[in-house]
VMD Tcl script that builds the backbone (N, CA, C; Angstrom):
set m [mol new atoms 381]
animate dup $m
set s [atomselect $m all]
$s set {name element resname resid chain x y z} {
  {N N UNK 1 A 247.383 43.886 152.358}
  {CA C UNK 1 A 248.285 43.234 154.031}
  {C C UNK 1 A 247.995 44.398 154.771}
  {N N UNK 2 A 247.359 43.929 156.182}
  {CA C UNK 2 A 247.354 45.054 157.252}
  {C C UNK 2 A 248.529 44.390 158.267}
  {N N UNK 3 A 249.035 45.494 158.644}
  {CA C UNK 3 A 250.020 44.963 159.865}
  {C C UNK 3 A 249.293 45.704 161.203}
  {N N UNK 4 A 249.378 44.666 162.099}
  {CA C UNK 4 A 248.878 45.196 163.202}
  {C C UNK 4 A 249.908 45.833 164.100}
  {N N UNK 5 A 249.591 46.927 164.951}
  {CA C UNK 5 A 250.101 47.887 165.581}
  {C C UNK 5 A 250.014 47.604 167.344}
  {N N UNK 6 A 251.165 47.513 167.924}
  {CA C UNK 6 A 250.750 47.416 169.326}
  {C C UNK 6 A 250.223 48.562 170.001}
  {N N UNK 7 A 249.652 48.497 171.205}
  {CA C UNK 7 A 248.491 49.376 171.470}
  {C C UNK 7 A 248.655 49.594 173.262}
  {N N UNK 8 A 248.639 50.877 173.262}
  {CA C UNK 8 A 248.778 51.346 174.770}
  {C C UNK 8 A 247.560 52.105 175.242}
  {N N UNK 9 A 246.809 51.705 176.245}
  {CA C UNK 9 A 245.399 52.241 176.783}
  {C C UNK 9 A 245.609 53.030 178.049}
  {N N UNK 10 A 245.403 54.289 177.986}
  {CA C UNK 10 A 245.725 55.257 179.332}
  {C C UNK 10 A 244.368 55.928 179.407}
  {N N UNK 11 A 244.312 56.329 180.403}
  {CA C UNK 11 A 242.991 57.269 180.742}
  {C C UNK 11 A 243.013 58.392 181.331}
  {N N UNK 12 A 242.065 59.282 180.902}
  {CA C UNK 12 A 242.000 60.461 181.113}
  {C C UNK 12 A 240.907 60.895 181.520}
  {N N UNK 13 A 241.022 62.229 182.411}
  {CA C UNK 13 A 239.852 62.599 183.216}
  {C C UNK 13 A 238.613 63.001 182.116}
  {N N UNK 14 A 237.468 62.491 182.745}
  {CA C UNK 14 A 236.291 62.435 181.845}
  {C C UNK 14 A 235.323 63.862 181.743}
  {N N UNK 15 A 236.105 64.772 181.431}
  {CA C UNK 15 A 235.364 66.197 181.394}
  {C C UNK 15 A 236.001 67.166 180.442}
  {N N UNK 16 A 236.095 68.232 180.641}
  {CA C UNK 16 A 237.379 69.285 179.548}
  {C C UNK 16 A 238.407 69.002 179.015}
  {N N UNK 17 A 238.906 68.186 179.908}
  {CA C UNK 17 A 240.144 67.586 179.124}
  {C C UNK 17 A 240.053 66.696 177.850}
  {N N UNK 18 A 238.893 66.128 177.887}
  {CA C UNK 18 A 238.433 65.352 176.835}
  {C C UNK 18 A 238.578 66.260 175.201}
  {N N UNK 19 A 237.831 67.265 175.470}
  {CA C UNK 19 A 237.641 68.299 174.268}
  {C C UNK 19 A 238.822 68.929 174.231}
  {N N UNK 20 A 239.542 69.609 175.019}
  {CA C UNK 20 A 241.034 70.100 174.923}
  {C C UNK 20 A 241.814 69.163 173.793}
  {N N UNK 21 A 241.664 67.954 174.303}
  {CA C UNK 21 A 242.828 67.186 173.882}
  {C C UNK 21 A 242.511 66.933 172.504}
  {N N UNK 22 A 240.900 66.859 172.253}
  {CA C UNK 22 A 240.705 66.419 170.594}
  {C C UNK 22 A 240.853 67.729 169.759}
  {N N UNK 23 A 240.720 68.964 170.261}
  {CA C UNK 23 A 240.938 70.414 169.663}
  {C C UNK 23 A 239.699 70.637 168.660}
  {N N UNK 24 A 239.849 72.186 168.217}
  {CA C UNK 24 A 238.620 72.218 167.044}
  {C C UNK 24 A 238.691 71.274 166.016}
  {N N UNK 25 A 237.731 70.747 165.586}
  {CA C UNK 25 A 237.483 69.742 164.602}
  {C C UNK 25 A 239.073 68.509 164.422}
  {N N UNK 26 A 239.401 68.331 165.637}
  {CA C UNK 26 A 240.037 67.172 165.680}
  {C C UNK 26 A 241.891 67.572 165.786}
  {N N UNK 27 A 242.050 69.005 165.299}
  {CA C UNK 27 A 243.290 69.583 165.301}
  {C C UNK 27 A 243.790 68.958 166.262}
  {N N UNK 28 A 243.719 68.797 167.603}
  {CA C UNK 28 A 244.695 68.508 168.973}
  {C C UNK 28 A 245.166 67.445 168.599}
  {N N UNK 29 A 244.190 66.140 168.284}
  {CA C UNK 29 A 244.968 64.892 168.040}
  {C C UNK 29 A 245.173 64.930 166.914}
  {N N UNK 30 A 244.959 65.458 165.598}
  {CA C UNK 30 A 245.831 65.004 164.680}
  {C C UNK 30 A 247.050 65.377 164.770}
  {N N UNK 31 A 247.327 66.552 165.658}
  {CA C UNK 31 A 248.894 67.054 165.695}
  {C C UNK 31 A 249.568 65.880 166.476}
  {N N UNK 32 A 248.981 65.281 167.655}
  {CA C UNK 32 A 249.907 64.480 168.225}
  {C C UNK 32 A 250.158 63.569 167.694}
  {N N UNK 33 A 249.107 62.924 166.446}
  {CA C UNK 33 A 249.336 61.605 165.754}
  {C C UNK 33 A 250.573 62.176 164.840}
  {N N UNK 34 A 250.656 63.169 164.097}
  {CA C UNK 34 A 251.516 63.664 163.140}
  {C C UNK 34 A 253.072 63.530 163.949}
  {N N UNK 35 A 253.069 64.144 164.864}
  {CA C UNK 35 A 254.206 64.357 165.753}
  {C C UNK 35 A 254.760 63.080 166.011}
  {N N UNK 36 A 253.901 62.379 166.574}
  {CA C UNK 36 A 254.600 61.208 167.273}
  {C C UNK 36 A 254.530 59.936 166.396}
  {N N UNK 37 A 253.942 59.743 165.124}
  {CA C UNK 37 A 253.914 58.560 164.037}
  {C C UNK 37 A 252.643 57.695 164.870}
  {N N UNK 38 A 251.604 57.797 165.954}
  {CA C UNK 38 A 250.795 57.178 166.260}
  {C C UNK 38 A 249.558 57.251 166.049}
  {N N UNK 39 A 248.499 56.308 166.308}
  {CA C UNK 39 A 247.094 56.333 166.033}
  {C C UNK 39 A 246.382 56.505 167.601}
  {N N UNK 40 A 245.353 57.994 167.594}
  {CA C UNK 40 A 244.937 57.940 168.718}
  {C C UNK 40 A 243.533 57.354 168.633}
  {N N UNK 41 A 243.032 56.689 169.270}
  {CA C UNK 41 A 241.406 56.595 169.478}
  {C C UNK 41 A 240.793 56.865 171.083}
  {N N UNK 42 A 239.968 57.537 170.997}
  {CA C UNK 42 A 239.499 58.309 172.440}
  {C C UNK 42 A 238.163 57.470 172.258}
  {N N UNK 43 A 237.870 56.500 173.671}
  {CA C UNK 43 A 236.536 56.088 173.945}
  {C C UNK 43 A 235.359 57.414 173.207}
  {N N UNK 44 A 234.465 56.842 172.758}
  {CA C UNK 44 A 233.141 57.850 172.703}
  {C C UNK 44 A 232.207 57.880 173.972}
  {N N UNK 45 A 231.643 59.056 173.878}
  {CA C UNK 45 A 231.001 59.051 175.113}
  {C C UNK 45 A 229.775 58.171 175.175}
  {N N UNK 46 A 229.407 57.841 174.255}
  {CA C UNK 46 A 227.990 56.705 174.319}
  {C C UNK 46 A 228.763 55.474 174.626}
  {N N UNK 47 A 230.073 55.531 174.629}
  {CA C UNK 47 A 230.709 53.890 175.115}
  {C C UNK 47 A 231.086 53.904 176.556}
  {N N UNK 48 A 230.963 55.055 176.912}
  {CA C UNK 48 A 231.692 55.499 178.478}
  {C C UNK 48 A 230.522 55.320 179.440}
  {N N UNK 49 A 230.542 54.477 180.570}
  {CA C UNK 49 A 229.369 54.176 181.555}
  {C C UNK 49 A 229.039 55.423 182.104}
  {N N UNK 50 A 227.613 55.540 182.544}
  {CA C UNK 50 A 227.010 56.837 182.835}
  {C C UNK 50 A 227.938 57.113 184.132}
  {N N UNK 51 A 228.332 58.166 184.492}
  {CA C UNK 51 A 228.937 58.554 185.431}
  {C C UNK 51 A 230.314 58.492 185.829}
  {N N UNK 52 A 230.882 57.548 184.775}
  {CA C UNK 52 A 232.330 57.615 184.277}
  {C C UNK 52 A 233.310 58.640 184.645}
  {N N UNK 53 A 234.532 58.529 185.741}
  {CA C UNK 53 A 235.602 59.837 185.681}
  {C C UNK 53 A 236.338 59.772 184.598}
  {N N UNK 54 A 236.784 58.541 184.370}
  {CA C UNK 54 A 237.483 58.625 183.103}
  {C C UNK 54 A 237.184 58.301 181.608}
  {N N UNK 55 A 238.126 58.457 180.785}
  {CA C UNK 55 A 237.714 57.924 179.605}
  {C C UNK 55 A 238.956 57.469 178.913}
  {N N UNK 56 A 238.899 56.331 178.137}
  {CA C UNK 56 A 240.252 55.606 177.635}
  {C C UNK 56 A 240.923 56.254 176.409}
  {N N UNK 57 A 241.578 56.264 176.267}
  {CA C UNK 57 A 242.587 56.743 174.917}
  {C C UNK 57 A 243.905 55.380 174.452}
  {N N UNK 58 A 242.979 54.529 173.492}
  {CA C UNK 58 A 244.320 53.770 173.145}
  {C C UNK 58 A 245.287 54.150 172.036}
  {N N UNK 59 A 246.480 53.995 172.174}
  {CA C UNK 59 A 247.447 54.662 171.452}
  {C C UNK 59 A 247.910 53.688 170.529}
  {N N UNK 60 A 247.590 53.551 169.333}
  {CA C UNK 60 A 248.662 52.657 168.270}
  {C C UNK 60 A 249.862 53.142 167.870}
  {N N UNK 61 A 251.100 52.241 167.402}
  {CA C UNK 61 A 252.215 52.355 167.426}
  {C C UNK 61 A 253.125 51.856 167.869}
  {N N UNK 62 A 254.330 52.104 167.430}
  {CA C UNK 62 A 255.600 51.705 167.973}
  {C C UNK 62 A 255.867 51.871 169.519}
  {N N UNK 63 A 256.720 51.329 169.856}
  {CA C UNK 63 A 256.837 51.383 171.574}
  {C C UNK 63 A 257.370 52.877 172.208}
  {N N UNK 64 A 258.245 53.247 171.461}
  {CA C UNK 64 A 258.999 54.663 171.650}
  {C C UNK 64 A 257.815 55.591 171.624}
  {N N UNK 65 A 256.970 55.418 170.430}
  {CA C UNK 65 A 256.339 56.557 169.786}
  {C C UNK 65 A 255.215 56.540 170.717}
  {N N UNK 66 A 254.209 55.017 171.105}
  {CA C UNK 66 A 253.251 55.412 172.223}
  {C C UNK 66 A 253.904 55.830 173.573}
  {N N UNK 67 A 254.702 55.679 173.967}
  {CA C UNK 67 A 255.735 56.259 175.218}
  {C C UNK 67 A 255.213 58.009 175.204}
  {N N UNK 68 A 256.284 58.380 173.876}
  {CA C UNK 68 A 256.142 59.755 173.619}
  {C C UNK 68 A 254.589 60.449 173.499}
  {N N UNK 69 A 253.686 59.717 172.822}
  {CA C UNK 69 A 252.274 59.984 173.127}
  {C C UNK 69 A 251.820 60.155 173.993}
  {N N UNK 70 A 251.574 58.874 174.727}
  {CA C UNK 70 A 251.121 59.083 176.285}
  {C C UNK 70 A 251.801 60.383 177.194}
  {N N UNK 71 A 253.024 60.506 177.261}
  {CA C UNK 71 A 253.608 61.872 177.832}
  {C C UNK 71 A 252.998 63.047 177.166}
  {N N UNK 72 A 252.986 63.082 175.794}
  {CA C UNK 72 A 252.447 64.139 175.792}
  {C C UNK 72 A 251.122 64.700 175.974}
  {N N UNK 73 A 250.417 63.420 175.605}
  {CA C UNK 73 A 248.739 63.292 176.208}
  {C C UNK 73 A 248.181 63.750 177.838}
  {N N UNK 74 A 249.193 63.372 178.326}
  {CA C UNK 74 A 249.185 63.695 179.906}
  {C C UNK 74 A 249.469 65.107 180.046}
  {N N UNK 75 A 250.413 65.903 179.466}
  {CA C UNK 75 A 250.808 67.024 179.569}
  {C C UNK 75 A 249.994 68.026 179.192}
  {N N UNK 76 A 248.979 67.531 178.020}
  {CA C UNK 76 A 247.753 68.241 177.565}
  {C C UNK 76 A 246.933 68.491 178.511}
  {N N UNK 77 A 246.576 66.851 179.326}
  {CA C UNK 77 A 245.766 67.030 180.172}
  {C C UNK 77 A 245.964 67.962 181.393}
  {N N UNK 78 A 247.026 68.250 181.753}
  {CA C UNK 78 A 247.499 68.643 182.744}
  {C C UNK 78 A 247.831 70.498 182.352}
  {N N UNK 79 A 247.829 70.904 181.383}
  {CA C UNK 79 A 247.782 72.059 180.440}
  {C C UNK 79 A 246.223 72.559 180.970}
  {N N UNK 80 A 245.309 71.471 180.601}
  {CA C UNK 80 A 244.070 71.730 180.688}
  {C C UNK 80 A 243.496 72.272 182.077}
  {N N UNK 81 A 244.012 71.108 182.868}
  {CA C UNK 81 A 243.768 71.517 184.146}
  {C C UNK 81 A 244.368 72.740 184.847}
  {N N UNK 82 A 245.400 72.994 184.152}
  {CA C UNK 82 A 246.243 74.184 184.826}
  {C C UNK 82 A 245.387 75.390 184.370}
  {N N UNK 83 A 245.282 75.339 183.238}
  {CA C UNK 83 A 244.160 76.717 182.501}
  {C C UNK 83 A 242.980 76.656 183.182}
  {N N UNK 84 A 242.332 75.893 183.295}
  {CA C UNK 84 A 240.700 75.626 184.307}
  {C C UNK 84 A 240.965 76.218 185.730}
  {N N UNK 85 A 242.413 76.015 186.387}
  {CA C UNK 85 A 242.094 76.192 187.808}
  {C C UNK 85 A 242.313 77.797 187.707}
  {N N UNK 86 A 243.101 78.184 186.698}
  {CA C UNK 86 A 243.553 79.592 186.763}
  {C C UNK 86 A 242.120 80.634 186.415}
  {N N UNK 87 A 241.390 80.006 185.369}
  {CA C UNK 87 A 239.999 80.392 185.427}
  {C C UNK 87 A 239.044 80.516 186.590}
  {N N UNK 88 A 239.366 79.809 187.643}
  {CA C UNK 88 A 238.635 79.373 188.845}
  {C C UNK 88 A 239.122 80.328 189.514}
  {N N UNK 89 A 240.145 80.741 189.440}
  {CA C UNK 89 A 241.033 81.702 190.499}
  {C C UNK 89 A 240.566 83.107 189.856}
  {N N UNK 90 A 239.952 83.199 188.652}
  {CA C UNK 90 A 239.975 84.852 188.134}
  {C C UNK 90 A 241.123 85.062 187.459}
  {N N UNK 91 A 241.890 84.343 187.167}
  {CA C UNK 91 A 243.139 85.194 186.685}
  {C C UNK 91 A 242.868 84.305 185.022}
  {N N UNK 92 A 243.343 85.323 184.193}
  {CA C UNK 92 A 243.472 84.624 182.749}
  {C C UNK 92 A 244.997 84.917 182.234}
  {N N UNK 93 A 245.381 84.047 181.060}
  {CA C UNK 93 A 246.461 84.198 180.735}
  {C C UNK 93 A 246.258 84.646 179.353}
  {N N UNK 94 A 246.898 84.728 178.693}
  {CA C UNK 94 A 245.967 85.479 176.822}
  {C C UNK 94 A 247.293 84.573 176.115}
  {N N UNK 95 A 247.328 84.282 174.630}
  {CA C UNK 95 A 248.122 83.942 174.069}
  {C C UNK 95 A 249.304 84.643 173.806}
  {N N UNK 96 A 249.139 86.038 174.195}
  {CA C UNK 96 A 250.423 86.959 173.715}
  {C C UNK 96 A 250.937 87.177 174.997}
  {N N UNK 97 A 250.554 86.466 176.105}
  {CA C UNK 97 A 251.431 86.366 177.022}
  {C C UNK 97 A 251.087 87.348 178.442}
  {N N UNK 98 A 249.918 88.230 177.792}
  {CA C UNK 98 A 249.478 89.485 179.080}
  {C C UNK 98 A 248.835 88.797 179.793}
  {N N UNK 99 A 248.787 88.824 181.050}
  {CA C UNK 99 A 247.881 88.351 182.035}
  {C C UNK 99 A 247.005 89.613 182.816}
  {N N UNK 100 A 245.666 89.113 183.187}
  {CA C UNK 100 A 244.848 90.012 183.398}
  {C C UNK 100 A 243.888 89.498 184.460}
  {N N UNK 101 A 243.278 90.184 185.514}
  {CA C UNK 101 A 242.386 89.383 185.943}
  {C C UNK 101 A 240.910 89.580 185.398}
  {N N UNK 102 A 239.907 88.779 185.623}
  {CA C UNK 102 A 238.917 88.682 185.225}
  {C C UNK 102 A 238.040 90.087 185.588}
  {N N UNK 103 A 237.277 90.623 184.862}
  {CA C UNK 103 A 236.213 91.801 185.510}
  {C C UNK 103 A 236.697 93.065 184.603}
  {N N UNK 104 A 238.108 93.058 183.991}
  {CA C UNK 104 A 238.680 94.261 183.500}
  {C C UNK 104 A 237.908 94.441 182.179}
  {N N UNK 105 A 237.456 95.777 181.438}
  {CA C UNK 105 A 236.352 96.020 180.604}
  {C C UNK 105 A 236.584 95.449 179.557}
  {N N UNK 106 A 237.860 94.992 179.223}
  {CA C UNK 106 A 238.042 94.277 177.683}
  {C C UNK 106 A 238.180 92.773 178.204}
  {N N UNK 107 A 238.334 92.358 179.249}
  {CA C UNK 107 A 238.360 90.810 179.476}
  {C C UNK 107 A 237.266 89.860 178.878}
  {N N UNK 108 A 236.066 90.459 179.027}
  {CA C UNK 108 A 234.755 89.582 178.096}
  {C C UNK 108 A 235.126 89.555 176.850}
  {N N UNK 109 A 235.651 90.489 176.209}
  {CA C UNK 109 A 235.511 90.278 174.318}
  {C C UNK 109 A 236.716 89.897 174.186}
  {N N UNK 110 A 237.894 89.789 175.050}
  {CA C UNK 110 A 238.898 88.966 174.944}
  {C C UNK 110 A 238.893 87.687 174.983}
  {N N UNK 111 A 237.669 87.144 175.844}
  {CA C UNK 111 A 237.409 85.978 176.188}
  {C C UNK 111 A 236.394 85.411 175.055}
  {N N UNK 112 A 235.941 86.144 173.962}
  {CA C UNK 112 A 234.776 85.722 173.328}
  {C C UNK 112 A 235.042 84.220 172.600}
  {N N UNK 113 A 235.102 84.075 170.987}
  {CA C UNK 113 A 235.408 83.124 170.678}
  {C C UNK 113 A 236.881 82.331 170.499}
  {N N UNK 114 A 238.058 83.432 171.090}
  {CA C UNK 114 A 239.209 82.922 170.654}
  {C C UNK 114 A 239.395 81.910 171.745}
  {N N UNK 115 A 240.558 80.756 171.812}
  {CA C UNK 115 A 241.146 80.254 172.891}
  {C C UNK 115 A 242.087 80.848 173.529}
  {N N UNK 116 A 241.747 80.531 174.955}
  {CA C UNK 116 A 243.096 80.967 175.726}
  {C C UNK 116 A 243.855 80.163 176.139}
  {N N UNK 117 A 245.206 80.388 176.849}
  {CA C UNK 117 A 245.813 79.079 177.686}
  {C C UNK 117 A 246.550 79.974 179.025}
  {N N UNK 118 A 246.032 79.103 180.145}
  {CA C UNK 118 A 247.116 79.537 181.187}
  {C C UNK 118 A 248.270 78.783 180.971}
  {N N UNK 119 A 248.961 79.756 181.701}
  {CA C UNK 119 A 250.397 79.037 182.077}
  {C C UNK 119 A 250.641 79.021 183.263}
  {N N UNK 120 A 249.765 78.817 184.193}
  {CA C UNK 120 A 249.766 78.376 185.436}
  {C C UNK 120 A 250.903 79.575 186.449}
  {N N UNK 121 A 250.647 80.757 186.168}
  {CA C UNK 121 A 251.403 82.097 186.700}
  {C C UNK 121 A 250.374 82.836 187.585}
  {N N UNK 122 A 250.763 82.882 188.941}
  {CA C UNK 122 A 250.395 83.889 189.890}
  {C C UNK 122 A 250.204 85.175 189.176}
  {N N UNK 123 A 248.962 85.848 189.535}
  {CA C UNK 123 A 249.188 87.037 189.209}
  {C C UNK 123 A 249.356 88.211 190.484}
  {N N UNK 124 A 249.914 89.008 190.320}
  {CA C UNK 124 A 250.052 90.299 191.729}
  {C C UNK 124 A 248.758 90.924 191.710}
  {N N UNK 125 A 248.195 90.767 192.426}
  {CA C UNK 125 A 246.758 91.780 192.510}
  {C C UNK 125 A 246.816 92.779 193.436}
  {N N UNK 126 A 248.169 93.401 193.916}
  {CA C UNK 126 A 248.432 94.554 194.542}
  {C C UNK 126 A 248.385 95.787 193.799}
  {N N UNK 127 A 248.144 95.564 192.444}
  {CA C UNK 127 A 247.963 97.178 191.580}
  {C C UNK 127 A 247.107 97.877 191.980}
}
mol reanalyze $m
mol bondsrecalc $m
mol representation Tube
mol addrep $m
């Protein structure tokens, strides 16, 4: 017996935000699904029209769970955009909360295969 769940469709930017949301081996989406009790389906790249600026995300579940999930997805998208903006400005904040300007001798090594997350803070570069 299959039970149909209600669905909510939202759009997210068709860029690095998609990979950030999905996470390594789907860990990001799986964590959101587990936390909210929803099912998330992200439009696959071959289903997106060439040059599209957004990608559809379908969230299935109860109304309150879908709303919570949509809000969490938007938060993840904003987190990714803030991280990328900080990188574009030459500022990096690492998982341990230590901020540094790119170009320090250890910044390239620290930026290796590890993930880092920008916290949206401005660096005082008067040092």
